[in-house]
VOMI-275780 format. One record per residue (C-alpha): residue number from 1; residue in three letters; x, y, z. Coordinates in nm, 3 decimals. Layout:
VOMI-275780
{num->NUM residuo->ALA c1->X c2->Y c3->Z}
...
end
This chain:
VOMI-275780
{num->1 residuo->MET c1->3.133 c2->-0.677 c3->3.427}
{num->2 residuo->ASN c1->3.092 c2->-0.533 c3->3.077}
{num->3 residuo->ARG c1->3.211 c2->-0.176 c3->3.054}
{num->4 residuo->ILE c1->3.109 c2->0.082 c3->2.801}
{num->5 residuo->GLU c1->3.409 c2->0.250 c3->2.643}
{num->6 residuo->ILE c1->3.346 c2->0.599 c3->2.508}
{num->7 residuo->TYR c1->3.560 c2->0.703 c3->2.208}
{num->8 residuo->GLY c1->3.400 c2->1.047 c3->2.179}
{num->9 residuo->ARG c1->3.104 c2->1.236 c3->2.325}
{num->10 residuo->TRP c1->2.964 c2->1.573 c3->2.219}
{num->11 residuo->PRO c1->2.675 c2->1.756 c3->2.387}
{num->12 residuo->THR c1->2.510 c2->2.033 c3->2.186}
{num->13 residuo->THR c1->2.186 c2->2.222 c3->2.139}
{num->14 residuo->LEU c1->1.955 c2->2.148 c3->1.848}
{num->15 residuo->PRO c1->1.713 c2->2.401 c3->1.697}
{num->16 residuo->GLY c1->1.433 c2->2.482 c3->1.938}
{num->17 residuo->GLU c1->1.683 c2->2.487 c3->2.229}
{num->18 residuo->ARG c1->1.670 c2->2.107 c3->2.256}
{num->19 residuo->PRO c1->1.977 c2->1.966 c3->2.433}
{num->20 residuo->ALA c1->2.120 c2->1.660 c3->2.263}
{num->21 residuo->GLN c1->2.430 c2->1.441 c3->2.276}
{num->22 residuo->LEU c1->2.614 c2->1.229 c3->2.024}
{num->23 residuo->ALA c1->2.862 c2->0.960 c3->2.128}
{num->24 residuo->VAL c1->3.072 c2->0.687 c3->1.973}
{num->25 residuo->ALA c1->3.100 c2->0.394 c3->2.211}
{num->26 residuo->ALA c1->3.181 c2->0.025 c3->2.243}
{num->27 residuo->LYS c1->3.041 c2->-0.255 c3->2.457}
{num->28 residuo->ASP c1->3.072 c2->-0.631 c3->2.426}
{num->29 residuo->GLY c1->3.246 c2->-0.612 c3->2.088}
{num->30 residuo->ARG c1->2.975 c2->-0.388 c3->1.939}
{num->31 residuo->TYR c1->3.051 c2->-0.035 c3->1.826}
{num->32 residuo->ALA c1->2.781 c2->0.227 c3->1.791}
{num->33 residuo->LEU c1->2.709 c2->0.591 c3->1.720}
{num->34 residuo->LEU c1->2.464 c2->0.683 c3->1.992}
{num->35 residuo->TYR c1->2.223 c2->0.975 c3->2.035}
{num->36 residuo->THR c1->2.003 c2->1.115 c3->2.309}
{num->37 residuo->GLU c1->1.786 c2->1.414 c3->2.381}
{num->38 residuo->THR c1->1.617 c2->1.262 c3->2.686}
{num->39 residuo->GLY c1->1.888 c2->1.062 c3->2.861}
{num->40 residuo->ASP c1->1.779 c2->0.736 c3->2.696}
{num->41 residuo->TRP c1->2.047 c2->0.655 c3->2.440}
{num->42 residuo->GLU c1->1.958 c2->0.508 c3->2.102}
{num->43 residuo->ALA c1->2.190 c2->0.362 c3->1.842}
{num->44 residuo->LEU c1->2.184 c2->0.559 c3->1.518}
{num->45 residuo->ALA c1->2.447 c2->0.345 c3->1.347}
{num->46 residuo->PHE c1->2.672 c2->0.050 c3->1.412}
{num->47 residuo->ALA c1->3.040 c2->0.074 c3->1.322}
{num->48 residuo->TYR c1->3.198 c2->-0.221 c3->1.144}
{num->49 residuo->ASP c1->3.476 c2->-0.272 c3->1.399}
{num->50 residuo->GLU c1->3.680 c2->-0.098 c3->1.666}
{num->51 residuo->GLU c1->3.905 c2->0.084 c3->1.419}
{num->52 residuo->ALA c1->3.603 c2->0.214 c3->1.225}
{num->53 residuo->ALA c1->3.445 c2->0.340 c3->1.548}
{num->54 residuo->ARG c1->3.767 c2->0.512 c3->1.656}
{num->55 residuo->ARG c1->3.810 c2->0.669 c3->1.309}
{num->56 residuo->ALA c1->3.450 c2->0.794 c3->1.317}
{num->57 residuo->ALA c1->3.508 c2->0.952 c3->1.658}
{num->58 residuo->ARG c1->3.833 c2->1.117 c3->1.543}
{num->59 residuo->LEU c1->3.667 c2->1.251 c3->1.228}
{num->60 residuo->ILE c1->3.366 c2->1.388 c3->1.415}
{num->61 residuo->GLY c1->3.593 c2->1.553 c3->1.672}
{num->62 residuo->HIS c1->3.810 c2->1.706 c3->1.400}
{num->63 residuo->ILE c1->3.526 c2->1.825 c3->1.179}
{num->64 residuo->VAL c1->3.330 c2->1.995 c3->1.455}
{num->65 residuo->ALA c1->3.645 c2->2.168 c3->1.583}
{num->66 residuo->MET c1->3.757 c2->2.322 c3->1.256}
{num->67 residuo->PRO c1->3.654 c2->2.687 c3->1.216}
{num->68 residuo->GLU c1->3.591 c2->2.640 c3->0.843}
{num->69 residuo->HIS c1->3.432 c2->2.358 c3->0.651}
{num->70 residuo->ALA c1->3.235 c2->2.284 c3->0.338}
{num->71 residuo->ARG c1->2.903 c2->2.103 c3->0.355}
{num->72 residuo->ILE c1->2.783 c2->1.928 c3->0.042}
{num->73 residuo->GLY c1->2.424 c2->1.811 c3->0.013}
{num->74 residuo->GLY c1->2.074 c2->1.900 c3->0.118}
{num->75 residuo->GLU c1->1.883 c2->1.856 c3->0.439}
{num->76 residuo->GLY c1->1.890 c2->1.479 c3->0.470}
{num->77 residuo->VAL c1->2.049 c2->1.152 c3->0.367}
{num->78 residuo->GLU c1->1.819 c2->1.113 c3->0.068}
{num->79 residuo->SER c1->1.927 c2->1.450 c3->-0.075}
{num->80 residuo->GLY c1->2.066 c2->1.419 c3->-0.423}
{num->81 residuo->ALA c1->1.963 c2->1.055 c3->-0.463}
{num->82 residuo->GLY c1->2.054 c2->0.937 c3->-0.810}
{num->83 residuo->THR c1->2.322 c2->1.205 c3->-0.857}
{num->84 residuo->ASP c1->2.702 c2->1.177 c3->-0.855}
{num->85 residuo->HIS c1->2.711 c2->1.303 c3->-0.495}
{num->86 residuo->PRO c1->2.407 c2->1.188 c3->-0.296}
{num->87 residuo->GLY c1->2.362 c2->1.237 c3->0.078}
{num->88 residuo->VAL c1->2.549 c2->1.487 c3->0.295}
{num->89 residuo->GLU c1->2.924 c2->1.533 c3->0.324}
{num->90 residuo->TRP c1->3.136 c2->1.760 c3->0.544}
{num->91 residuo->VAL c1->3.486 c2->1.858 c3->0.432}
{num->92 residuo->THR c1->3.744 c2->2.033 c3->0.650}
{num->93 residuo->PRO c1->4.110 c2->2.108 c3->0.614}
{num->94 residuo->ASP c1->4.353 c2->1.882 c3->0.791}
{num->95 residuo->GLU c1->4.496 c2->2.188 c3->0.963}
{num->96 residuo->ILE c1->4.408 c2->2.555 c3->0.998}
{num->97 residuo->LEU c1->4.558 c2->2.752 c3->0.710}
{num->98 residuo->ASP c1->4.613 c2->3.127 c3->0.690}
{num->99 residuo->ASP c1->4.511 c2->3.221 c3->0.337}
{num->100 residuo->PRO c1->4.270 c2->3.488 c3->0.212}
{num->101 residuo->ASN c1->4.108 c2->3.240 c3->-0.029}
{num->102 residuo->ALA c1->3.839 c2->3.029 c3->0.145}
{num->103 residuo->ALA c1->3.880 c2->2.744 c3->-0.107}
{num->104 residuo->VAL c1->4.250 c2->2.721 c3->-0.019}
{num->105 residuo->ARG c1->4.175 c2->2.735 c3->0.355}
{num->106 residuo->ILE c1->3.927 c2->2.448 c3->0.328}
{num->107 residuo->ALA c1->4.087 c2->2.228 c3->0.062}
{num->108 residuo->GLY c1->4.438 c2->2.370 c3->0.037}
{num->109 residuo->HIS c1->4.672 c2->2.088 c3->0.131}
{num->110 residuo->SER c1->4.487 c2->1.790 c3->0.270}
{num->111 residuo->MET c1->4.132 c2->1.738 c3->0.384}
{num->112 residuo->ARG c1->3.926 c2->1.526 c3->0.614}
{num->113 residuo->ARG c1->3.584 c2->1.417 c3->0.498}
{num->114 residuo->LEU c1->3.279 c2->1.251 c3->0.653}
{num->115 residuo->TRP c1->2.993 c2->1.143 c3->0.426}
{num->116 residuo->VAL c1->2.644 c2->1.014 c3->0.507}
{num->117 residuo->LEU c1->2.542 c2->0.819 c3->0.200}
{num->118 residuo->PRO c1->2.194 c2->0.698 c3->0.105}
{num->119 residuo->SER c1->2.121 c2->0.341 c3->0.011}
{num->120 residuo->THR c1->2.188 c2->0.232 c3->-0.343}
{num->121 residuo->ASP c1->2.044 c2->-0.115 c3->-0.285}
{num->122 residuo->GLY c1->1.755 c2->-0.031 c3->-0.053}
{num->123 residuo->ASP c1->1.930 c2->-0.175 c3->0.251}
{num->124 residuo->VAL c1->2.241 c2->0.013 c3->0.362}
{num->125 residuo->LEU c1->2.270 c2->0.378 c3->0.465}
{num->126 residuo->GLY c1->2.640 c2->0.436 c3->0.515}
{num->127 residuo->LEU c1->2.880 c2->0.658 c3->0.704}
{num->128 residuo->LEU c1->3.199 c2->0.691 c3->0.503}
{num->129 residuo->ASP c1->3.550 c2->0.827 c3->0.542}
{num->130 residuo->PRO c1->3.610 c2->0.871 c3->0.166}
{num->131 residuo->ASP c1->3.984 c2->0.920 c3->0.217}
{num->132 residuo->GLY c1->4.030 c2->0.625 c3->0.452}
{num->133 residuo->GLU c1->4.092 c2->0.263 c3->0.373}
{num->134 residuo->PRO c1->3.852 c2->0.099 c3->0.406}
{num->135 residuo->SER c1->3.618 c2->0.395 c3->0.355}
{num->136 residuo->ASP c1->3.315 c2->0.234 c3->0.521}
{num->137 residuo->LEU c1->3.278 c2->0.327 c3->0.887}
{num->138 residuo->ALA c1->2.922 c2->0.241 c3->0.989}
{num->139 residuo->GLU c1->2.568 c2->0.158 c3->0.880}
{num->140 residuo->PHE c1->2.268 c2->0.360 c3->0.993}
{num->141 residuo->GLY c1->1.958 c2->0.173 c3->1.105}
{num->142 residuo->SER c1->1.713 c2->0.394 c3->0.915}
{num->143 residuo->VAL c1->1.671 c2->0.711 c3->0.714}
{num->144 residuo->ALA c1->1.548 c2->0.881 c3->1.033}
{num->145 residuo->ALA c1->1.866 c2->0.775 c3->1.218}
{num->146 residuo->ALA c1->2.090 c2->0.907 c3->0.938}
{num->147 residuo->ASP c1->1.895 c2->1.235 c3->0.927}
{num->148 residuo->THR c1->1.926 c2->1.270 c3->1.305}
{num->149 residuo->PHE c1->2.303 c2->1.222 c3->1.276}
{num->150 residuo->ILE c1->2.316 c2->1.490 c3->1.004}
{num->151 residuo->ALA c1->2.117 c2->1.735 c3->1.219}
{num->152 residuo->VAL c1->2.343 c2->1.676 c3->1.520}
{num->153 residuo->ILE c1->2.666 c2->1.718 c3->1.319}
{num->154 residuo->ASP c1->2.528 c2->2.042 c3->1.173}
{num->155 residuo->ALA c1->2.446 c2->2.164 c3->1.527}
{num->156 residuo->LEU c1->2.791 c2->2.062 c3->1.655}
{num->157 residuo->ILE c1->2.961 c2->2.253 c3->1.373}
{num->158 residuo->ARG c1->2.768 c2->2.568 c3->1.474}
{num->159 residuo->ASP c1->2.842 c2->2.511 c3->1.845}
{num->160 residuo->PRO c1->3.124 c2->2.749 c3->1.949}
{num->161 residuo->ARG c1->3.233 c2->2.515 c3->2.231}
{num->162 residuo->TYR c1->3.411 c2->2.294 c3->1.979}
{num->163 residuo->THR c1->3.583 c2->2.541 c3->1.746}
{num->164 residuo->VAL c1->3.959 c2->2.573 c3->1.776}
{num->165 residuo->GLU c1->4.156 c2->2.878 c3->1.670}
{num->166 residuo->ALA c1->4.487 c2->2.889 c3->1.487}
{num->167 residuo->GLY c1->4.764 c2->2.765 c3->1.712}
{num->168 residuo->GLU c1->4.535 c2->2.551 c3->1.931}
{num->169 residuo->SER c1->4.555 c2->2.176 c3->1.924}
{num->170 residuo->HIS c1->4.253 c2->1.952 c3->1.886}
end
C-alpha cells in the first residue's frame, strides 16, 4: 500500500471567504506542493527531492508563523519580469527580535526567505530558498499554479492562527 506522507498542511481562508488548504506531501517518490478549495487536491509544484520538499514545508511553516515579514514583489509570479528581483519573495527573521526598528526586527541577525521566481527560459517557474544549498526547491506547473501559491501564502501570513508571539516555539 502506498501511503501519502504529509510534511506540512495549512488550512486558511482566501478573499471572498473561500476556504483553502496548502500541503507539502510525498507519495511513491514524488514530492508535491498541493492545493485545494473543494476537497480535490491539485499539484501546484513538484519538489526536486525529499529534502527539498521538507525544506519547503519548514520554510512555509516558519514564514507564516512569524509576526513580521517583508514581502517583495507585485501580485503574481510575473511581477517585475526583466528586473533584478522578479517574482514574489517573503523574508522573515530567523527568530523574533525585540527592537524598535522594523528593519532590524525583520533582517537583524539572520533571515529565512522563500521566493517564487518567474521563468527566464520560458519553461521553469521556480520556488527557491535563496539562502539554502541548493536553492532550488520546486517547479510550478504553470503561471496560474505559481500565482495560486502566492495568494495562499499571502492569506496564510494574514491568518492569525499561525502567528507566534515572542517566547513561543514554532
